[in-house]
C-alpha positions in Angstrom: 5.4 13.0 48.8 4.7 13.5 44.5 1.2 15.2 43.9 -0.9 12.7 41.7 -3.5 14.1 39.8 -6.3 11.6 38.6 -6.2 11.8 34.6 -9.1 11.0 31.8 -8.2 10.4 28.1 -10.4 11.4 26.1 -11.7 11.6 23.0 -10.0 13.6 19.8 -11.7 16.4 17.5 -10.9 13.8 14.6 -8.9 10.8 15.7 -5.8 9.0 13.8 -6.0 5.2 13.6 -3.2 3.3 11.5 -3.3 0.4 9.6 -0.6 -2.3 9.8 -0.7 -5.0 7.7 -3.0 -5.7 4.6 -1.9 -8.0 0.9 0.4 -5.6 1.0 2.5 -5.8 3.7 3.2 -7.9 6.5 2.1 -6.7 10.2 4.2 -5.1 12.4 4.8 -5.2 15.5 3.4 -2.8 18.5 6.6 -2.1 20.1 8.3 -0.8 16.7 5.6 1.2 16.2 5.3 3.0 19.5 9.0 3.8 19.0 9.3 4.7 15.8 5.7 7.5 15.8 6.8 8.5 19.8 3.4 7.8 20.3 0.0 5.7 20.0 -2.5 6.5 18.0 -6.2 5.3 18.6 -6.7 2.5 16.5 -5.5 -0.6 14.8 -6.5 -1.5 11.3 -5.7 -5.2 11.2 -7.1 -6.8 7.9 -8.3 -10.5 7.8 -10.5 -13.3 5.8 -12.8 -15.5 6.4 -14.1 -18.2 3.8 -14.0 -21.6 6.3 -16.2 -23.6 3.4 -13.8 -22.6 1.1 -11.1 -25.7 -0.5 -7.8 -24.4 1.3 -8.8 -22.4 3.8 -7.0 -21.2 6.2 -4.1 -20.9 4.5 -3.4 -17.6 3.3 -4.8 -17.4 -0.1 -1.5 -16.5 -2.1 -0.3 -20.0 -0.4 -3.1 -22.1 -0.9 -3.1 -20.9 -4.8 0.0 -20.9 -4.9 0.6 -22.2 -8.2 -2.1 -20.3 -9.9 -1.9 -18.0 -12.7 -2.8 -15.0 -10.9 -2.8 -11.1 -12.9 -4.8 -9.0 -10.3 -4.7 -8.9 -7.0 -8.1 -10.2 -6.1 -8.1 -13.3 -8.4 -7.6 -15.7 -5.9 -11.0 -17.2 -4.8 -10.9 -15.7 -1.5 -9.3 -12.5 -0.8 -5.6 -12.6 0.1 -5.9 -11.0 3.6 -4.8 -12.8 6.5 -6.7 -15.7 7.5 -9.3 -15.2 10.4 -8.2 -18.5 12.6 -11.3 -18.3 15.2 -15.1 -18.3 14.1 -15.8 -22.1 14.1 -12.1 -22.6 13.4 -11.7 -22.1 16.7 -7.9 -20.8 17.3 -7.6 -18.5 18.8 -4.2 -19.1 20.1 -3.4 -18.1 15.8 -4.1 -14.9 14.0 -5.3 -12.0 14.4 -5.9 -13.1 18.3 -2.5 -11.6 18.9 -2.0 -8.8 16.9 -5.4 -8.1 18.5 -3.6 -8.5 21.9 -1.0 -6.5 20.7 -2.3 -3.8 19.9 -4.4 -3.7 23.3 -1.9 -4.0 25.5 -0.3 -1.1 24.1 -3.0 1.0 24.6 -5.1 0.8 21.3 -8.3 -0.3 20.2 -8.7 -2.7 17.8 -10.4 -2.0 14.1 -10.8 -5.2 12.5 -12.1 -6.1 9.3 -13.0 -9.4 8.4 -13.8 -10.0 4.4 -16.4 -13.4 4.5 -18.5 -15.4 2.7 -22.2 -14.1 2.7 -23.6 -17.7 2.5 -22.5 -18.4 5.8 -24.8 -19.5 8.5 -25.5 -17.4 12.1 -23.2 -20.1 13.6 -20.6 -18.5 11.9 -21.3 -15.2 13.5 -22.2 -16.0 16.8 -18.5 -18.0 16.7 -17.3 -14.7 15.6 -18.8 -12.4 17.9 -18.3 -14.3 21.1 -14.4 -15.0 20.0 -14.2 -10.8 20.3 -16.3 -10.7 23.5 -12.9 -10.2 25.8 -11.7 -7.2 23.4 -12.8 -4.4 24.9 -14.3 -1.9 22.3 -13.7 -3.5 19.1 -14.7 -1.6 15.6 -15.8 -4.3 13.0 -15.6 -3.8 9.3 -17.8 -6.5 7.8 -16.9 -6.6 3.8 -15.6 -3.1 3.1 -15.9 -1.8 -0.1 -19.7 -3.3 -0.5 -20.6 -2.1 -3.5 -17.1 -2.4 -5.6 -16.6 -5.7 -7.8 -12.9 -6.8 -6.9 -13.4 -9.0 -3.5 -14.3 -12.5 -3.3 -17.9 -11.7 -1.3 -19.5 -9.8 -4.5 -18.3 -12.8 -7.1 -20.1 -14.8 -5.2 -23.5 -13.2 -4.2 -25.8 -10.3 -5.8 -25.4 -6.8 -3.7 -28.5 -7.5 -2.3 -27.3 -11.0 -0.9 -24.2 -8.7 0.7 -26.7 -6.4 2.1 -28.5 -8.5 3.9 -26.1 -10.7 5.2 -24.6 -6.8 6.6 -27.8 -6.4 7.9 -28.0 -10.0 9.4 -24.4 -9.8 11.1 -25.3 -6.3 12.8 -28.5 -8.0 14.7 -26.4 -10.6 15.6 -24.0 -8.2 17.5 -26.1 -6.1 18.8 -27.6 -9.5 20.4 -24.8 -11.1 21.7 -21.2 -8.6 21.5 -22.2 -5.2 22.7 -18.6 -3.9 23.1 -18.0 -4.8 19.4 -19.1 -1.9 16.9 -20.3 -2.2 13.1 -18.4 -0.3 10.6 -20.2 -0.4 6.7 -18.0 0.8 4.5 -19.1 1.5 1.0 -19.0 4.3 -2.3 -20.3 6.5 -1.4 -21.8 9.4 -4.6 -20.8 7.9 -8.1 -20.9 10.4 -9.6 -20.3 14.4 -8.3 -24.3 15.3 -8.5 -26.2 12.7 -7.6 -28.7 12.4 -4.9 -28.1 9.1 -3.4 -25.1 6.7 -2.7 -23.8 3.6 -4.8 -26.6 1.4 -4.3 -28.0 3.3 -1.6 -31.5 1.5 -2.1 -29.6 -1.9 -1.7 -28.2 -1.0 1.5 -30.2 0.5 2.9 -31.8 -1.3 6.3 -27.8 -1.9 6.7 -27.4 1.7 6.7 -29.4 1.4 9.9 -28.4 -0.8 11.3 -24.9 -0.1 11.1 -23.0 1.8 14.1 -20.6 3.2 12.6 -20.3 4.8 8.5 -17.3 4.6 6.1 -15.9 4.8 2.8 -12.2 4.9 1.7 -11.0 7.9 0.1 -7.2 7.8 -1.4 -6.4 10.3 -3.1 -4.6 8.4 -5.4 -3.9 4.8 -6.0 -2.0 2.4 -8.3 -4.7 -0.5 -8.1 -3.1 -2.4 -10.4 0.2 -3.1 -8.2 1.7 -5.7 -7.7 1.3 -6.8 -11.2 2.3 -3.7 -13.1 4.3 -0.5 -13.3 2.3 3.1 -12.6 3.7 4.9 -15.5 2.6 7.2 -18.4 1.9 4.3 -20.6 -0.3 2.1 -18.4 -3.9 2.7 -17.4 -4.3 1.4 -13.5 -4.1 3.7 -11.5 -5.9 7.4 -10.7 -5.3 10.7 -9.0 -8.2 13.0 -7.8 -8.1 16.5 -6.1 -7.7 16.3 -2.4 -10.7 18.5 -2.6 -12.8 16.4 -4.4 -11.6 13.2 -2.4 -12.5 15.4 0.8 -16.1 16.5 -0.2 -17.2 13.7 -1.2 -17.0 11.8 2.2 -18.4 15.0 3.8 -21.4 14.6 1.7 -21.5 11.1 2.3 -21.7 11.5 5.7 -24.8 13.8 5.5 -26.5 11.1 3.0 -25.9 8.6 5.6 -27.3 10.9 8.4 -30.7 11.1 6.1 -30.9 7.3 5.2 -30.4 6.4 8.8 -32.3 9.3 10.6 -29.6 10.0 13.1 -26.3 11.6 13.3 -23.9 8.8 13.6 -19.7 8.3 14.1 -18.3 9.1 10.4 -15.2 7.7 9.6 -12.5 6.9 6.6 -11.4 3.2 7.1 -9.1 3.6 4.9 -7.1 7.4 3.2 -3.6 7.9 1.6 -2.0 9.2 -1.3 -0.1 6.3 -3.3 3.8 7.3 -3.9 3.4 5.3 -6.9 1.4 7.6 -8.5 2.7 10.9 -7.2 5.7 10.0 -6.0 7.5 11.1 -2.5 6.6 14.5 -1.9 3.5 15.4 -3.8 2.0 12.1 -1.5 3.2 14.7 1.8 1.5 17.3 0.6 -1.5 16.1 -0.3 -2.6 14.5 3.5 -1.2 17.7 4.9 -3.7 19.0 2.5 -6.8 16.9 3.7 -6.0 17.2 7.3 -5.7 20.9 7.0 -9.6 21.2 5.6 -10.5 18.6 8.1 -9.0 21.1 10.7 -10.6 23.9 9.3 -14.4 22.7 8.5 -16.6 24.5 11.4 -19.0 21.2 10.2 -16.7 18.9 11.9 -18.5 16.0 10.4 -15.6 13.8 10.3 -14.6 11.6 13.4 -11.4 9.1 12.6 -9.5 8.5 9.5 -7.4 5.5 9.3 -4.3 5.8 7.9 -3.7 2.9 5.3 -0.6 1.9 6.2 2.2 1.8 8.6 5.0 -0.5 6.5 3.8 -1.3 2.6 5.7 -3.4 -0.2 4.4 -0.7 -2.7 4.1 3.3 -1.9 1.1 3.2 0.5 3.0 3.2 4.2 5.2 5.3 6.2 7.8 2.6 5.5 8.0 0.5 2.3 9.1 -3.1 3.7 12.9 -4.3 2.6 12.6 -6.5 -0.7 15.2 -8.3 1.2 14.1 -8.6 4.9 10.3 -8.5 5.8 10.9 -7.3 8.3 13.0 -4.4 8.1 11.7 -0.9 6.8 12.9 2.1 5.2 11.7 5.2 6.2 9.4 7.5 3.6 9.0 11.1 3.8 5.5 10.8 4.4 6.8 9.1 8.3 7.6 12.7 9.1 4.8 14.2 7.9 2.7 11.6 10.0 4.2 12.0 13.1 3.9 16.0 12.7 -0.1 15.4 12.4 -0.6 12.8 15.2 1.3 15.3 17.7 -1.1 18.3 16.6 -3.9 19.0 19.4 -6.2 18.9 17.0 -5.7 15.0 16.3 -5.0 13.7 19.8 -6.7 12.2 22.6 -6.7 15.0 25.1 -5.6 14.1 28.5 -7.4 16.5 31.4 -7.0 16.2 34.9 -10.1 15.8 37.2 -8.7 16.0 40.8 -6.7 14.6 43.4 -5.8 11.3 43.9 -4.0 9.0 46.5 -1.6 5.7 46.1 -3.2 2.7 46.2 -5.2 3.6 43.2 -7.6 1.7 40.7 -7.1 2.6 37.5 -9.6 1.8 34.6 -8.9 1.4 30.4 -11.6 1.7 28.5 -10.2 2.5 25.0 -8.1 5.0 23.9 -10.6 7.9 24.1 -12.0 7.2 27.4 -9.6 5.6 29.9 -8.8 6.6 33.3 -5.1 7.3 34.9 -3.2 9.4 37.2 -0.2 11.8 36.8 2.8 12.7 39.1 4.4 15.7 39.0 8.3 15.7 38.5 10.6 18.9 38.8 13.4 18.9 36.6 15.9 21.3 38.1 18.3 21.4 35.4 19.2 19.3 31.6 19.0 15.3 32.6 21.7 13.1 31.4 20.0 10.3 33.1 16.3 10.0 33.5 14.2 6.3 33.7 11.8 4.6 35.6 12.3 1.1 37.6 10.1 -0.9 38.5 10.1 -2.2 41.6 8.1 -5.7 43.4 4.4 -6.0 41.9 5.1 -2.8 39.9 7.7 -5.9 37.4 4.0 -7.6 36.8 1.9 -4.2 35.3 1.1 -3.2 32.3 1.6 0.4 31.9 1.1 2.8 28.8 3.0 6.5 30.2 4.1 10.0 28.9 7.0 12.1 29.5 7.6 15.8 27.3 5.0 14.4 24.9 6.8 11.0 24.6 5.1 8.1 25.1 6.7 4.9 26.9 5.4 1.5 27.2 6.4 -1.2 30.1 5.2 -4.5 29.4 5.0 -7.1 32.3 8.1 -8.7 33.8 10.4 -5.0 32.0 11.6 -3.9 35.7 13.3 -0.5 33.7 12.4 1.9 31.1 14.6 4.6 30.4 12.6 7.8 29.3 15.7 10.2 28.0 14.5 9.9 24.4 12.1 12.6 25.5 14.4 15.0 25.9 16.8 14.5 23.0 17.4 18.2 21.3 13.9 19.1 23.5 15.0 22.4 26.6 13.1 21.4 29.8 15.6 23.0 32.1 12.8 24.7 35.4 10.3 23.1 34.2 7.7 20.5 35.9 6.5 17.6 34.0 4.4 15.4 34.5 4.4 11.1 34.0 0.8 10.2 33.0 0.3 6.4 34.2 -2.2 4.4 32.5 -2.9 0.7 32.7 -4.1 -1.2 29.4 -5.0 -4.7 29.9 -1.9 -6.7 30.4 -2.5 -9.9 28.5 -4.6 -7.6 26.2 -7.9 -9.2 26.8 -10.3 -7.9 29.6 -11.3 -9.9 32.4 -14.5 -11.4 32.9 -14.3 -11.4 37.2 -13.9 -7.7 37.2 -17.5 -7.1 37.1 -21.0 -6.1 35.1 -18.8 -3.7 32.7 -16.0 -6.0 32.1 -16.8 -6.4 28.2 -16.2 -2.6 27.7 -13.5 -2.1 31.3 -10.8 -3.3 32.9 -9.4 -2.5 35.8 -6.0 -2.5 37.5 -4.7 -1.3 40.7 -1.7 1.1 41.4 -0.2 -0.1 44.5 2.6 2.3 44.0 5.0 4.1 41.9 7.3 3.8 40.3 11.7 4.8 41.6 12.5 7.4 39.5 16.5 8.1 38.8 17.0 11.7 37.4 20.1 13.0 37.2 22.2 16.2 35.9 25.5 14.8 35.8 28.0 12.0 33.7 28.8 9.3 36.2 32.8 10.3 35.6 
């Protein structure tokens, strides 16, 4: 009988999340992303807007106001993200819920951004809290970049009102949806020599009530996109030294702690260098330089950053969107750099052996940085020609996330066969003992309220048998 070990997936020294869909690009399904990257990231960041009292909503802004004369991305009456169709609208079979289910089935956490009208009453916020109850350990970013002047919520309310609204959202979620952690995204320091964060006094109560601190930091950005082209003659872009961006974030994290009175999680919710400004190769260099600074800093102030984003209609993605077909991505050099970074041990969630195990075994999925699985040792005598798994009987209905030889694979409910050979192309594994690691994220993408008192944080699946492995070293003929 194969030797089976109990595994625990834990927290990376600095986690990496990935933006998927925004005003700049469409959502890309997680099967495609997993097969492109070869491994899951910690969380997928989804961008939405909720202005249910506005004329035109819940149509997306660029559809609702297609005849308007728009000359800047944020000139629509409400923000041009995919609209959040839950809340008091109540359609949980629409977006972003289908995306959220897709993300969680594939073993990643949901980091959801919602920009919303700060004049909404508590019933709307309570409904959103109820919406998110089944989606596990969600990170929720409400009205991000709140000290800016471009989003619709700051054009219809004072900064004091925006700050008070955020604090009220925290109160409601902390009471009603404890599985959700709130992210407050401000601007950091306006000038390098400032002692206080930009609008610190206004947002002091929000800082004290939030669960996670954040700033968005682009090392370069063409904010005039898509209404002009970044050239030496235009002005709607900037480029900053990587060191300055890094130091601003680090100083901001310390100041957040001072205001809050305690250390909390610090993230950069949007981070990249815009290829419109740097070109494709310096874009890679800047991201690599930033990550090297994170790794080499002994103070370890940054818990995670979100790369913005997977596929982009401009040059803020790992792929550009084919202008002829939004479902086709064109690989950029940054993709290989990003794959290298997410495979660095510093940025990977560690998987530790916790002891011997037997089948059947109850697996727990808490989050992408707190879950229990099993590992099965498989000796490999020679270079595989066929290495595949068959899922028979009750295993056919299992939803599994698996890793072997540093390559991750997903098996959806109803799938009977997975080909592991992509993990071996160009790699010498002759004579090695490999471990097939198996985890079981929620099959529907949502947690099950019948599974116990901890159902909001944990999902359980009983693995009653192992897949049948076919490992052969010669071709059929």
